[in-house]
C-alpha positions as CSV (number, residue, x, y, z in Angstrom):
1,P,9.2,-35.6,-25.8
2,T,8.3,-32.7,-23.6
3,H,9.5,-29.1,-23.4
4,V,11.1,-28.1,-20.1
5,P,12.8,-24.9,-19.2
6,T,16.5,-25.3,-18.4
7,A,16.7,-23.4,-15.2
8,H,17.5,-26.6,-13.3
9,M,20.3,-27.5,-15.7
10,S,22.5,-24.6,-15.8
11,S,25.5,-24.1,-13.6
12,G,25.6,-20.5,-14.7
13,L,22.6,-19.3,-12.6
14,P,23.0,-17.3,-9.5
15,G,23.1,-19.8,-6.7
16,G,24.4,-19.8,-3.2
17,G,25.5,-22.0,-0.4
18,G,23.2,-23.1,2.4
19,D,25.3,-21.7,5.2
20,N,23.2,-18.9,6.6
21,L,22.2,-19.7,10.1
22,K,19.2,-17.3,9.9
23,Y,17.6,-19.5,7.3
24,A,19.8,-22.6,8.0
25,L,18.3,-26.0,7.1
26,L,20.6,-28.5,8.8
27,V,23.4,-27.1,6.9
28,G,25.8,-30.0,7.4
29,A,23.6,-32.1,5.1
30,A,25.2,-30.8,1.9
31,S,27.3,-33.9,1.8
32,I,24.1,-36.0,1.3
33,A,23.4,-34.2,-1.9
34,G,23.9,-37.1,-4.1
35,V,25.7,-37.0,-7.4
36,A,26.4,-33.4,-8.5
37,Y,26.6,-32.8,-12.2
38,V,27.4,-29.9,-14.5
39,S,25.4,-29.8,-17.6
40,K,26.9,-28.5,-20.8
41,L,23.6,-26.8,-21.5
42,T,23.6,-23.1,-21.1
43,V,20.6,-21.0,-20.0
44,G,18.1,-20.5,-22.7
45,I,18.8,-23.6,-24.8
46,T,16.0,-26.0,-24.3
47,P,16.7,-29.7,-24.9
48,A,14.6,-31.0,-27.7
49,S,13.6,-34.1,-25.7
50,L,14.0,-34.3,-22.0
51,K,12.8,-37.7,-20.7
52,L,11.1,-37.1,-17.4
53,P,11.2,-39.9,-14.8
54,S,8.0,-41.9,-14.9
55,H,8.4,-42.8,-11.2
56,A,9.8,-40.9,-8.2
57,P,10.1,-42.8,-4.9
58,Y,9.6,-39.4,-3.1
59,L,7.6,-36.8,-5.0
60,L,7.5,-33.3,-3.6
61,I,4.9,-31.0,-5.1
62,G,6.0,-27.3,-4.8
63,G,9.5,-25.9,-4.8
64,G,9.6,-23.7,-1.8
65,T,11.1,-23.8,1.7
66,A,8.9,-26.7,3.0
67,S,9.7,-28.8,0.0
68,F,13.5,-28.2,0.3
69,A,13.5,-28.9,4.0
70,A,11.6,-32.2,3.4
71,A,14.1,-33.2,0.7
72,R,17.0,-32.6,3.1
73,S,15.3,-34.5,5.8
74,I,14.4,-37.5,3.6
75,R,18.0,-37.7,2.3
76,A,19.4,-37.5,5.9
77,R,17.3,-40.5,7.0
78,D,17.4,-42.4,3.7
79,P,20.8,-41.6,2.2
80,G,20.0,-43.4,-1.2
81,A,16.7,-41.7,-1.6
82,K,15.6,-40.4,-5.0
83,V,13.6,-37.2,-4.5
84,L,11.8,-35.3,-7.3
85,I,10.6,-31.7,-6.6
86,V,8.1,-30.3,-9.1
87,T,7.6,-26.6,-9.1
88,D,5.6,-24.2,-11.3
89,E,8.2,-21.4,-10.7
90,P,11.1,-21.0,-13.0
91,D,13.6,-21.0,-10.1
92,L,15.3,-23.6,-8.0
93,P,14.2,-23.6,-4.3
94,Y,14.9,-20.3,-2.6
95,M,13.9,-18.5,0.7
96,R,11.3,-15.8,0.5
97,P,12.0,-13.7,3.6
98,P,14.9,-11.7,2.1
99,L,12.6,-10.5,-0.7
100,S,10.8,-8.3,1.8
101,K,13.7,-7.9,4.2
102,E,17.5,-7.8,3.6
103,L,17.6,-7.5,-0.2
104,W,16.1,-4.0,0.0
105,F,19.0,-2.9,2.2
106,S,21.7,-4.1,-0.2
107,D,24.3,-1.5,-1.5
108,D,24.8,-3.6,-4.6
109,P,23.1,-2.0,-7.6
110,S,22.9,-5.4,-9.3
111,V,21.1,-7.1,-6.3
112,T,18.0,-7.8,-8.4
113,E,20.3,-10.0,-10.6
114,T,22.6,-11.6,-8.0
115,L,19.9,-12.0,-5.3
116,R,22.7,-12.0,-2.8
117,F,22.3,-10.1,0.5
118,K,24.2,-9.2,3.6
119,Q,22.9,-10.7,6.8
120,W,22.9,-8.4,9.8
121,N,26.3,-9.8,10.7
122,G,27.8,-8.6,7.4
123,K,28.3,-12.1,5.9
124,E,26.9,-12.4,2.4
125,R,24.8,-15.2,0.9
126,S,22.3,-16.0,-1.9
127,I,18.6,-16.5,-1.4
128,Y,18.9,-19.9,-3.2
129,F,19.3,-22.7,-0.7
130,Q,21.8,-24.4,-2.9
131,P,23.6,-23.8,-6.2
132,P,22.5,-25.8,-9.3
133,S,25.4,-28.2,-8.8
134,F,23.7,-29.5,-5.6
135,Y,20.9,-31.1,-7.6
136,I,20.9,-33.9,-10.1
137,N,19.3,-33.9,-13.6
138,P,15.7,-35.2,-13.5
139,E,16.6,-37.4,-16.5
140,E,19.1,-39.2,-14.3
141,L,16.9,-39.8,-11.3
142,D,16.1,-43.4,-12.3
143,S,19.7,-44.4,-12.9
144,V,21.8,-42.6,-10.2
145,E,23.2,-45.1,-7.8
146,N,23.2,-43.0,-4.6
147,G,20.0,-41.1,-5.3
148,G,19.8,-37.3,-5.0
149,V,17.4,-34.4,-5.4
150,A,16.1,-33.4,-8.8
151,V,14.0,-30.3,-9.5
152,L,11.6,-30.0,-12.4
153,T,11.0,-26.2,-12.9
154,G,8.1,-24.6,-14.7
155,K,5.8,-27.6,-14.3
156,K,2.5,-27.8,-12.5
157,V,0.8,-30.8,-11.0
158,I,-2.8,-30.6,-12.0
159,H,-4.3,-33.9,-11.0
160,M,-3.8,-36.6,-8.3
161,D,-4.8,-40.2,-8.6
162,V,-4.5,-41.2,-4.9
163,R,-5.5,-44.8,-5.4
164,G,-3.0,-45.2,-8.3
165,N,-0.3,-43.3,-6.4
166,K,0.4,-41.0,-9.4
167,V,0.0,-37.4,-10.5
168,K,-0.5,-35.7,-13.9
169,L,1.4,-32.6,-14.9
170,D,0.0,-29.7,-17.0
171,D,1.7,-31.2,-20.1
172,D,-0.1,-34.5,-19.5
173,T,3.0,-36.3,-18.3
174,E,2.2,-38.9,-15.5
175,I,4.6,-39.6,-12.7
176,S,4.0,-42.3,-10.1
177,Y,5.3,-42.1,-6.5
178,D,5.7,-44.2,-3.4
179,K,5.4,-41.2,-1.0
180,C,4.1,-37.7,-1.9
181,L,4.4,-34.3,-0.1
182,I,2.1,-31.5,-1.0
183,A,3.9,-28.2,-0.3
184,T,2.1,-25.9,-2.7
185,G,2.1,-22.8,-0.4
186,G,-0.4,-20.1,-1.4
187,V,-1.2,-17.2,-3.6
188,P,-1.4,-13.6,-2.4
189,R,-4.9,-12.3,-1.8
190,N,-6.0,-9.2,-3.6
191,L,-8.8,-6.8,-2.6
192,Q,-12.0,-7.4,-4.6
193,V,-12.3,-3.6,-5.2
194,I,-8.9,-3.7,-7.0
195,E,-9.8,-6.9,-9.0
196,R,-13.1,-5.2,-10.1
197,A,-11.3,-1.9,-10.9
198,G,-10.2,-3.1,-14.3
199,E,-7.0,-3.7,-16.2
200,E,-5.5,-0.2,-15.9
201,V,-5.5,-0.5,-12.1
202,M,-4.4,-4.1,-12.0
203,M,-1.4,-3.3,-14.2
204,R,-0.2,-0.9,-11.5
205,T,-0.8,-3.3,-8.6
206,T,1.8,-5.7,-7.2
207,L,0.9,-8.8,-5.3
208,F,4.1,-9.6,-3.6
209,R,5.3,-13.2,-3.3
210,K,8.1,-14.3,-5.7
211,I,11.5,-13.3,-7.1
212,E,9.9,-11.6,-10.1
213,D,7.7,-9.5,-7.8
214,F,10.8,-8.3,-5.9
215,R,12.4,-7.4,-9.3
216,S,9.4,-5.6,-10.6
217,L,8.7,-3.6,-7.4
218,D,12.4,-2.6,-7.2
219,K,12.1,-1.2,-10.7
220,V,8.8,0.5,-10.0
221,S,10.2,2.1,-6.9
222,R,12.9,3.8,-9.1
223,D,10.5,4.9,-11.8
224,V,7.5,6.3,-10.0
225,K,6.9,9.1,-7.5
226,S,4.5,7.4,-5.1
227,I,3.8,3.9,-3.9
228,T,0.9,2.9,-1.6
229,I,1.1,-0.4,0.4
230,I,-2.3,-1.7,1.5
231,G,-1.9,-4.0,4.5
232,G,-0.6,-3.5,8.1
233,G,0.7,-7.0,8.8
234,F,4.2,-8.5,8.5
235,L,4.7,-8.2,4.8
236,G,3.1,-4.8,4.4
237,S,5.0,-3.3,7.3
238,E,8.4,-4.7,6.2
239,L,7.9,-3.5,2.7
240,A,6.8,-0.1,4.0
241,C,10.0,0.2,6.1
242,A,12.2,-1.0,3.2
243,L,10.7,1.4,0.7
244,G,10.6,4.1,3.3
245,R,14.4,3.8,3.8
246,R,14.8,4.1,0.1
247,S,12.5,7.1,-0.1
248,T,15.0,9.1,2.0
249,E,17.5,8.8,-0.8
250,S,15.1,9.7,-3.6
251,D,11.9,11.7,-3.7
252,L,9.7,8.6,-3.5
253,E,6.5,9.0,-1.5
254,V,5.7,5.8,0.5
255,I,2.2,5.4,1.9
256,Q,1.0,2.5,4.0
257,M,-2.7,2.1,4.8
258,F,-4.6,-0.5,6.8
259,P,-8.0,-1.0,8.5
260,E,-6.5,-1.5,12.0
261,K,-5.5,1.4,14.4
262,G,-1.8,0.6,14.1
263,N,0.8,-1.5,12.4
264,M,0.6,-5.2,13.2
265,G,-2.7,-4.5,14.9
266,K,-3.9,-8.1,14.5
267,V,-0.8,-9.4,16.3
268,L,0.5,-6.8,18.8
269,P,-1.4,-5.4,21.8
270,E,-2.7,-1.9,21.0
271,Y,-0.1,0.1,22.9
272,L,2.7,-1.7,21.2
273,S,1.0,-1.5,17.8
274,N,0.8,2.3,18.2
275,W,4.4,2.5,19.3
276,T,5.5,0.4,16.3
277,T,3.5,2.7,14.0
278,E,5.5,5.7,15.2
279,K,8.7,3.8,14.4
280,V,7.5,3.0,10.9
281,K,6.7,6.7,10.4
282,K,10.3,7.5,11.4
283,E,11.4,5.2,8.5
284,G,9.9,7.8,6.1
285,V,6.5,6.1,5.7
286,K,3.2,8.1,5.6
287,V,0.8,5.9,7.6
288,I,-3.0,6.0,7.1
289,S,-4.8,3.9,9.7
290,E,-8.4,2.8,10.0
291,A,-8.5,2.9,6.2
292,L,-11.1,0.8,4.5
293,V,-10.8,0.9,0.7
294,K,-14.1,1.6,-1.1
295,S,-12.9,1.9,-4.7
296,V,-9.8,2.5,-6.8
297,T,-9.9,4.4,-10.1
298,C,-7.3,5.5,-12.7
299,N,-7.5,9.2,-13.4
300,D,-5.0,11.5,-15.2
301,D,-2.3,8.8,-15.1
302,K,-2.8,8.6,-11.3
303,L,-4.4,5.9,-9.2
304,E,-7.1,7.3,-6.9
305,I,-7.9,5.3,-3.8
306,H,-11.3,6.2,-2.3
307,L,-11.7,5.3,1.4
308,K,-15.1,4.5,3.0
309,D,-14.8,7.6,5.2
310,G,-14.4,9.9,2.3
311,R,-10.6,10.3,2.3
312,L,-8.9,10.2,-1.1
313,V,-5.3,9.1,-1.7
314,K,-3.5,9.6,-5.0
315,T,-0.6,7.4,-5.9
316,D,1.2,5.8,-8.9
317,H,1.4,2.2,-7.8
318,I,-0.3,-0.1,-5.3
319,V,1.2,-3.1,-3.4
320,T,-1.5,-5.3,-1.8
321,A,-0.2,-7.2,1.2
322,V,-3.4,-8.6,2.7
323,G,-2.6,-12.2,3.4
324,L,-2.3,-15.5,1.6
325,E,-4.8,-17.9,0.1
326,P,-3.5,-21.4,0.6
327,N,-3.3,-23.3,-2.7
328,V,-5.6,-26.3,-2.4
329,D,-6.1,-27.0,-6.1
330,L,-5.4,-30.7,-5.7
331,A,-8.0,-31.2,-3.0
332,K,-10.7,-32.2,-5.4
333,S,-8.8,-34.8,-7.5
334,G,-7.0,-36.0,-4.5
335,G,-10.1,-36.4,-2.3
336,L,-8.4,-34.3,0.3
337,E,-10.2,-32.4,3.1
338,V,-9.9,-28.6,3.2
339,D,-10.3,-27.1,6.6
340,S,-13.4,-24.8,6.6
341,D,-12.1,-22.5,9.5
342,F,-8.4,-22.1,8.7
343,G,-8.2,-23.1,5.0
344,G,-5.5,-25.4,3.8
345,Y,-5.4,-29.2,3.6
346,R,-6.4,-30.8,6.8
347,V,-3.8,-33.2,8.2
348,N,-3.2,-35.0,11.5
349,A,-0.5,-34.3,14.1
350,E,2.0,-36.2,11.9
351,L,1.2,-33.9,8.9
352,Q,-0.5,-36.8,7.0
353,A,-3.5,-36.2,4.8
354,R,-4.1,-39.8,3.5
355,S,-2.0,-42.9,3.0
356,N,1.3,-41.9,1.4
357,I,0.4,-38.2,1.3
358,W,1.7,-35.5,3.6
359,V,1.3,-31.7,3.6
360,A,3.7,-29.1,4.9
361,G,4.2,-25.3,4.9
362,D,1.5,-22.6,4.3
363,A,-0.9,-25.1,2.8
364,A,-1.1,-27.4,5.8
365,C,-3.8,-27.1,8.4
366,F,-2.3,-29.4,11.0
367,Y,-3.1,-30.6,14.5
368,D,-0.6,-29.2,17.1
369,I,-0.7,-31.5,20.1
370,R,0.0,-28.6,22.4
371,L,-2.0,-25.7,20.9
372,G,-4.8,-27.4,18.8
373,R,-5.6,-27.0,15.1
374,R,-3.6,-24.4,13.3
375,R,-2.4,-23.1,10.0
376,V,0.8,-21.0,9.9
377,E,2.3,-18.8,7.2
378,H,5.9,-18.3,8.1
379,H,9.4,-19.3,6.9
380,D,10.5,-21.2,10.0
381,H,7.2,-23.1,10.0
382,A,7.9,-24.2,6.5
383,V,11.3,-25.4,7.7
384,V,10.0,-27.2,10.8
385,S,6.9,-28.7,9.1
386,G,8.9,-29.7,5.9
387,R,11.5,-31.4,8.0
388,L,8.9,-33.2,10.1
389,A,7.0,-34.4,7.0
390,G,10.3,-35.7,5.5
391,E,11.0,-37.6,8.7
392,N,7.5,-39.1,8.7
393,M,7.7,-40.0,5.0
394,T,10.7,-42.1,6.0
395,G,8.9,-43.8,8.8
396,A,9.5,-41.6,11.9
397,N,5.8,-41.3,13.0
398,K,6.5,-38.1,15.0
399,P,3.8,-35.6,16.0
400,Y,4.1,-31.8,15.6
401,W,5.2,-30.3,18.9
402,H,8.4,-28.4,18.1
403,Q,7.1,-24.9,17.8
404,S,8.2,-22.9,14.9
405,M,9.1,-19.3,15.4
406,F,9.0,-16.2,13.2
407,W,10.6,-12.8,13.2
408,S,10.2,-9.4,11.8
409,D,12.6,-6.5,11.8
410,L,11.2,-3.0,11.2
411,G,14.5,-1.3,10.5
412,P,17.7,-2.0,12.3
413,D,16.4,-0.9,15.7
414,V,13.2,-2.9,16.2
415,G,13.3,-6.6,15.9
416,Y,11.1,-9.2,17.4
417,E,10.8,-13.0,17.5
418,A,7.6,-14.8,18.2
419,I,6.4,-18.3,18.9
420,G,3.0,-20.0,19.3
421,I,-0.3,-18.2,18.9
422,V,0.2,-14.4,18.9
423,D,-3.2,-12.8,18.3
424,S,-4.1,-9.4,19.6
425,S,-7.7,-10.6,20.4
426,L,-6.2,-12.7,23.2
427,P,-5.4,-11.3,26.7
428,T,-1.7,-10.3,26.9
429,V,0.7,-9.4,29.7
430,G,3.8,-7.4,28.7
431,V,6.9,-7.0,30.9
432,F,9.4,-4.4,29.6
433,A,12.8,-3.1,30.5
434,K,15.0,-0.2,29.3
435,A,16.9,-1.1,26.2
436,T,20.6,-0.7,25.9
437,A,22.6,-0.2,22.7
438,K,23.0,-3.9,22.6
439,D,19.3,-4.6,22.2
440,T,18.8,-4.2,18.5
441,P,18.8,-6.9,15.8
442,K,22.0,-5.6,14.4
443,A,23.9,-5.6,17.7
444,A,22.6,-9.0,18.6
445,T,23.8,-10.5,15.3
446,E,27.2,-8.9,15.6
447,E,27.6,-10.3,19.0
448,S,26.5,-13.8,18.2
449,G,28.5,-13.9,15.0
450,T,25.6,-15.7,13.2
451,G,22.8,-14.6,10.9
452,I,20.5,-14.6,14.0
453,R,16.9,-15.7,13.7
454,S,18.6,-19.0,13.2
455,E,16.5,-22.0,12.8
456,S,19.5,-23.9,14.0
457,E,19.4,-22.2,17.4
458,T,15.9,-23.7,17.9
459,E,17.7,-27.0,18.2
460,D,18.9,-25.9,21.7
461,T,16.7,-27.0,24.5
462,A,16.1,-25.0,27.6
463,T,16.1,-27.5,30.5
464,S,16.6,-25.6,33.7
465,A,16.5,-21.9,33.0
466,V,17.6,-20.0,36.0
467,A,15.8,-16.7,36.7
468,S,18.1,-13.7,37.0
469,V,17.6,-12.1,40.4
470,T,18.4,-8.5,39.3
471,P,15.4,-6.3,40.4
472,A,13.5,-4.7,37.5
473,P,14.7,-1.2,36.7
474,V,11.8,1.3,36.5
475,V,11.2,2.2,32.9
476,E,11.7,5.9,33.0
477,N,9.6,6.8,30.0
478,K,6.4,4.7,30.3
479,D,6.0,4.7,26.5
480,D,9.5,3.5,25.7
481,Y,9.1,-0.2,25.0
482,G,12.8,-0.7,24.5
483,K,12.8,-4.5,25.1
484,G,10.5,-7.0,26.7
485,V,8.4,-10.1,26.6
486,I,4.7,-10.2,25.8
487,F,2.8,-13.3,26.9
488,Y,-0.5,-14.3,25.1
489,L,-2.9,-16.2,27.2
490,R,-5.8,-18.6,26.5
491,D,-7.6,-20.0,29.5
492,K,-4.9,-18.6,31.7
493,V,-2.2,-20.6,30.0
494,V,0.6,-19.0,27.9
495,V,0.0,-20.0,24.2
496,G,2.2,-17.4,22.5
497,I,5.2,-15.3,23.3
498,I,6.8,-12.3,21.6
499,L,10.4,-11.4,22.4
500,W,10.7,-7.7,21.7
501,N,14.3,-6.8,21.0
502,V,15.3,-9.8,23.2
503,F,17.4,-12.2,21.2
504,N,18.7,-15.8,21.4
505,R,16.1,-16.8,24.1
506,M,13.8,-18.8,21.9
507,P,14.4,-22.1,23.6
508,V,13.2,-20.6,26.9
509,A,10.0,-19.4,25.2
510,R,9.5,-22.8,23.5
511,K,9.8,-24.6,26.9
512,I,7.2,-22.4,28.6
513,I,4.7,-23.1,25.8
514,K,5.5,-26.8,25.8
515,D,5.0,-27.1,29.5
516,G,1.5,-25.5,29.2
517,E,1.2,-24.6,32.9
518,E,-0.8,-21.8,34.5
519,H,1.5,-19.2,36.0
520,A,0.4,-17.1,39.0
521,D,3.0,-14.3,38.3
522,L,4.2,-13.7,34.7
523,N,6.7,-11.1,36.0
524,E,8.5,-14.0,37.6
525,V,8.4,-16.0,34.3
526,A,9.7,-12.9,32.4
527,K,12.9,-13.1,34.6
528,L,13.8,-16.3,32.8
529,F,14.6,-14.2,29.8
530,N,17.1,-12.0,31.7
531,I,15.6,-8.8,30.2
532,H,16.7,-6.7,33.1
533,E,20.4,-7.4,32.6
534,D,22.4,-4.6,31.0
């Protein structure tokens, strides 16, 4: 008999359909869900003895986006498949992006409970991929005729026996498998100076990753006077904008500090990074750049952040958004190779680590047959790699070449989508045009009638893109980067592309990277994106 939390058993939990294009995962697959059931158990009553399955034909370790995408993909190709997801979180599979994006812009005071958000197009959905009724009870996995997907919440896999094809959980339960996916994601990094600063400082520091972090930061933002975000990347900049927006309604001070010269300095070329920083400031954020934290102390009920150049910042709460450490806890027992350059489990182009073991999502260091060895920490990559791993677990033998994309919106006026390797240390060429009112994330969504940033639109293929012949208008204000395309080059070949306030053109970008050709004139290539059309 084992003790298991009942989160996966209640039909009374906030759940939601999987119909959002922005985070869509082959949505039509809901019919393959298997046998739905409604348990009579209510939340909080733990069954005295829950008999866990001793064998799962498909065992997925981790309960995030990659795992859910793999489950969908396995069931699509093997309709009777029995899939068991084991997650150490208390929640059913959910999408993380809204935790730093849309949920903060909700008008609903109970959003921290409902976890429902409005997409840019006004349609509402939940962050959960599927409601509890989509899943089957883990106890029933052995016996269900048509298979299905079961989720074991609040359980951690602590040991892998690769030769015996089995794993051990933290309560000593053993589960054997035929095929196994490791999709363990990662844990947020902290700054050593904060870890060393002692408990009082740690108590007032948020490492942002999960639903509970969103709930606690939401509460903190209503209770304190000043929040400082350390980190200038995607997460730090999105949270800064979200909290900045909130600060205009209350007297909350929002500070963002980072070592680079401007926001997204590791990704965007310097001129665009500087321009973005000005936009972030307009959202009500006090930006402190070129900031290296020397120490953090607690003094008179305030946190004092001492910078290496002598500056001192006083605040009530810190959010560290300084990247992710891939979770490779199973490497040792599983005899799995960890990549020394990128981190994460080293897998081949088919995402396979060893016989019967695949890895997807943040924890996978994979071989991209077009761009070389990589590790990617983004939602759409979790979708794309999870789906591919699921296909390969059912015998597809397909390599990774379908490039995942990612997006970031800094307020309703600046949105970008990116693909491939976007790194500001690479040479870049940017081609810009004057933006019209239509060139914002909000307008683009309203026009397309979808949640935009759709993973589903990436199914389109651009075969013969026709360049528009409209001559480029002169950008009147040289510093107004309204909309445009930024190409990132390695050995004269385009390896990454950012579409800046240019929407629904991802298939064109994907084809340019897939073709891998040298281009004499990138201004000509930019015409493929029709950026000069009004």
